[in-house]
N, C-alpha and C positions, 0 to 999 in steps of 0.2 A: 504494500500500500504506500502511496505517496503521502508524505507529510507536507502540508502546505503551510508556509509561513506567510500569512496574508499581510498586506502592506499596512496602511493605517486605517483605523475605523472612521475617523472623521478629520477633515482638514479645516480646523476651526478658523484659522487666520484668513483663509481665502474662500471660505464657504464651499469647499470641495468635499462632497460626501461620497463615500465608497460603499458599494454592495457587491456581492459576488455571484457569478453564474455557477450553477451546479457543474461539478467536474467528475468525469469518469476516472476512477482509480486505475493506475497502470504501473507496471514495472518497466518504465521506459529506460532505454539504454543510453540516451544522449546525455553526456556528462563531460565537463571539462575539468581537468585537474590543473588548477592555476598555481599550484605550489611548486611545480617542478622546473620552473625557469622559463625559457623561451617556449611559449605554447603555440602550436599551430592553430590559427584561427578556425573556428567552426563554420563551415558553409551553412548559411541560413537563408531561406527565402522569405521575404517579407512582402506580402501582397498589399496593393492599395486597399485600405479599408473602404468598404462600401459606404456611400453617402449620396445625398442628392445635390450637394452644392460644392463638392471638392474638398471639404474640410477633412474628410476621411483620409484622402491621399496625403494631406499635410501632416496629419497625426502620424501616419505610418512612416512618412519620410523622416520625421524627427526621431522616431523609434529606431529606424535603421541607422541614422547618423550617430546616435548615442552608442549603439552597440558596435558600430564600426570603429569609432574613436577609441573604444576600450582596447582595441587590438586583439580581442579574444573572439570576435565574430567577423565573418566575411560575408556580408550580404551579397547575394547573387544578382547579377544584372537581370532586370525584369524582362529584357528581350529574350532571355533563355527560357522563360516560363512556357510550359506546354498547356497546362490546364488554366482556364480562366474561371476564377472563383465567382460563382453567382449566388451562392448561399453559404455564408460562413458558419451556419449552424450544422451543416452536413459534413460528414467525413469527406476529405478530399480524395482524389484518385492518387493514392500513394505511389503507384508505379511511375506516374508522370513526374513526380518530384524526385524519386530515387534516380531516375535516368539522368537528371542534371546534377546529381550528387548533393541535393539539398538534404542535409542530415536533420534539419529542423525546419518547420514551416510555421509562419504566423499569419493568421487571417483575422479579419475584424470588420466592425461596422460602427459608424457614427450616425446617430439620428437625433432629431430635435424633439423634445417632449412638449406636451401641450402648455406647460408652464414656462417654456422658453429655455429650459436647461438642455444641455447636451448629454446624451447617453453614449458613452464609448465602451465598446466591448471587444474582447479579443480572445483568441484561442491559440495555444501553442501545441504543435503536433510533432511527435517523433515519427518521421516518415519511414524509417527502416523497421521500427517496431510496429508501425501501422496503428498507433494509438495516440489519443489526446493526452498531453502532459498536464495542462492546466487551462483554466478559462476564468476570466473575471470581467466585471463590468463596473463602470464608474459614472456618477452623475455630477455635473459641474456647470457653472456658468460659462457661457461661450468664450469669454475672455481668458479662461483658464485652460484652454485646449492644449497649450504647450506643456503645462504641468502634468496633465493627464498622460501625454506622450512620454514624458520623463518617468512617470510612475510605472507605466507599462514596460518601458525598457528596464527599469529596476527589477520588476517582477520576473522578466525573462532572464536577466543576468543572474538573479539569485537562484532561480529554478535549475539553470544549467550548470552553474559553477559551485553552488552551495555557499556562496559568499554574498553578503549584502551588497546592493548596488550603491551608486553614488550620483546618479543622474538628477534626482529631484533635490538639488542643492543649489546654493548661491555662493558667490565669491564677492567679497568686499576688497577693494583695491584703491590705489591712488592713481587717478587719471591725470595725465600730464599733457598740456597743450601750450602752444605759443613758442616764441624764440627761446633757444637754449639758455640764454642769459637772463631771460624774463619769463621763465616757465611758470605757468599757472597750474597749481596742483589742487585737485578736488578729491574728496572722498566719494567714491562711486560704488555701486553694487550692480550685479548682473547674475543671470543664470549661469551655471557652470559651463555652458557651451558658448558663452559670449553674447547671448541675446538678452533683451529686456534690460538694457543698461539705463540706470537713472542716477543722477547726482544726489549726494546726501549733504554736501556743503557747497557754498557759493564760490569757493576758490579765492576769496580775498586774503586768506591766511594760509600759511604753510601747514600741511597735515602730514602725519607720519604714522607708521606702524598700526594700522587698523587690525583689530582682532575680534572674532565672534565670541559671544557668550554661549555657554552650553545650552541655554534656553532658546537660542536662535533669534531672539527678538531684540537683543542688545549688542552694540558694538562699542568697544573701548578703543580710543585712539589718542594720539598726541597732537596738540595744535599750538601754534605760536600766535594765537589771537591776541592782539594788543601788544605784540612783542614779548609776551609772557608765556613760556612753555608750560602747558598744563595738560593733565590727563582728563579726558572727557568720557562720559557714558552717553550714548545716543540710543534712544528708543526707535527702532526701525519703522514701526507701524505708525507711531504718532509724530515722529520728528522731534520730540522733546529731548533735551539734553541737559546734563548737569556736570559740574566740575567734581571730579573725584576728590581733589584736595589741593590746597595751595601749599606747595612745598618750596623751601628755599633752594636756589640753584636750578639745575636742569633735571628734567624727568624723561626717562627713556623706556621704550619697549614694554608698555603695559600689556598684561595678558591675564585672562580669567583663570581662576582655579577650576578644576573639573566640576565642582558642585555649584559654581557661579556665585559663591558667597564672598570671595576675596578677589582682589586684583594684586598681582605681583608685578613689580617694576624695579627699575634702577634709578636711584637718585644720586646726582652728582653734587658734591659739596667739597669746596677747597681743593679742587684738582683731582680728586678721586671719586669713584662711583661705587656704591654698594647696593645690595638687593634688599628690598623691603616688601612686606605684604601689608595691604590695608583691608580690614574687615569692612565690607560695604554696609553692614548694619550698624555697627558701633562707630565706624570711621576711625578706629584705632589702628596705629601702624606698629609693625614689628620688624626690627632689623635682623636680617639673616646672615649677612656677611659683614666683616669688619677688617678691611685691608686697606693698604695705601695704593692699591691697584685700581683698575677699571673692571668691575664685575657688572655684566649687563646681559641682556637677551635671555631672561629666565623662562623656562617652560616646564610645566608640571607633567609628571607621568599621569596616565589616564586614571590611576587609582588615587592620585593625590598624595602619595606617600613620598615621592622623591621629586627633585627639581634638577633639570639640566641648565647650565648657564655657561657663558664664555667669560674668560678672565685673562688678563695679561700679567698676572702676578709672577709668572715664571719668565717674563721678559718678552713674550710674544703671545698673541691670542691663542688660547687652547680651550677645549671643552672640559668642563668639570661637572660632577654630579654630587648632590648632597641630599640629606634627608629633608623633609618638609619643614623641620624646625631649625634648619641651618647646620646641623651637626653632620659629621662624617664627610666633609668636603674632600673629594677625590678627583684627581685628574684622570681622564680616560682617553684623550687623544695624544698620540705620540709619533705620528707620521711627519714627514717633511712638510714645512709650510705652516701657515696660520689657519686656525679653525674658528668659525664664528656661526652665528644664528642657529643654534641647536633647537630642534623642534621634535618633541616626543611623538612617536606614532600613536594613533588612536588604539592600536592593538597592543601597545606596550612593549613590543619586541625590538624596536629599532629607534634610533635617533637620527634624523636627517640633519645635514649641516652644509655650510658653505666652506670651501677650502681654497685658499690662495697659495699657489705654488708654481714655480717655473714660469711666471708671467701669465698664468691663466687662473681663472676662477672656476671651480668645479662644484657641482651638487653631488653629494654622496650620502651614504647611510652607514651606520655602525651599530653594533649591539650596545646595550646600556653599560656594559663593562668595558667598552672600547674595542672589543674584538670584532673580527669579520668586516673590517672597513671595505666598502665598495664604492667606487666612483661611477655615477650614472651618466653624467654628461659634463663636458668641459668647454670653455670658450673664453672669449676676450673678457667678458664680465657677466657671470651668472651669480644670482644671489636670491636670498629670501624664500627658501622652500616652505611650502605649506602642504599638509596632508589632506587627501580626500578622506571622508569619514570611515571608509572601509580599510584604510591603511594600505591600499594597493597602488595608488597613483599619487604623484607629487606635482604641484604647480610651482613655478618660480618665474622670476623675470630675468631677461637677458638684454644687455646693452652691447651692441656691436661697435667696433671701432669706427671712427669717423663721424659723419653727420647722422642725424636721426635721434631717436630716443629709445627708452626701454620698451620691451614687448613681453607679453606673457606666453609661457610655454608649459606644456604638461609632458610628463614622462612616466612610464610605469616602473614598478619596483625592480624589474629585471634589467632596466637600462635600455629597453627597446621602446618602440612606438612613441618617439618624441614628436610632438605636434604643437604648432602655434595656436594659441587661443586668441582669435582676432577681436580687437576692440576698436571703437571709433577713434580713439586718441592713443597716444603713448600710454603705457600702463606699467606700474611697479607695485611692489610690496603686496602681493595677493594674500588673502586669508580665506580658507575654505570653510563653509558652514557645515554643521552636522546635517543629517537628513532632515528635511522639513517635516513638520507635524501637520 
């Protein structure tokens, strides 16, 4: 029997309500093992979802684009299809799909309800076993059709790989426009595929290091509003914001604790910088490091028990790990070059970092004890890794030599499937949200 891990019961923030189609249990054989390194993409046929106005084809196109970008699926060109699906509720002619090597098949329909809502439904078929693997349907307002497509892609990804997807997520980043010497920087947010970009700040003041709260509705960031560096909390749905605190000196790299109750940051005073936490309820601060060096870029482990950070206390930037109370500070990076921007994986098994060595900037990962270092990509200037919520993909920004500005890229954990995430302007310092509710 197939065990189904259904998506979300209700999408409160966007009014997206989900219900599910009855599914025939099956011992389907289609499965991808994504833990073995470079995975051969699974050939999958994704038909245009039936609809009366073309919205169905748009939904299925987003599903196909999501799955293809993951590097784990290879959507088959529709010109190769033999059968034309006329009723997605009926079993397809499996032989027609096996002959084009479609190991999985997706069919669907999008219709408009009497109350104006869209109903999107899909079925995932194992063509070689000749059985349905899953089927679901969703009701939503018409403007949310892209989210429905991302949710369908997440469901297919999870059913075939056994891992949670990451398509129904957003990315907050710093959008950059204008001449290089007068660059306008705004806090912006978009879907993970680069669509639905909107600005969160007006660009009048420098903004840096945006980071999501675990509750997905808040972002913390640093702003130089009024030439005063402060850490702000911004409510995404209401646009309301507040100052975390007024601290003497400079404030850097704010980031939430996994429970969302604290913000951890680096405060610079008298030439050195140390790491502090602030309880967002009581507004009390606790100092975690006390050195004459620059300690910055703290990042919690997903269980909240440990913190990774960078420090030049040894003469050059390196990565350290300590307990959440500041005890047990231990250096874990020992390779050639300087290490910075450590970010703990949502799975807890790896720490991503930026490494500067040999005139290049690289994005890499290592285990929390410093072993198993692997470089995923290198270039003139790569920086600022952020994890997808399933811990399988990283996003970062790249600045090439010469003219132009930074751009966003993604790469999977194996170091393959590097792709640009296109944005309307130059973009830097991305931060990936958890899966949306």
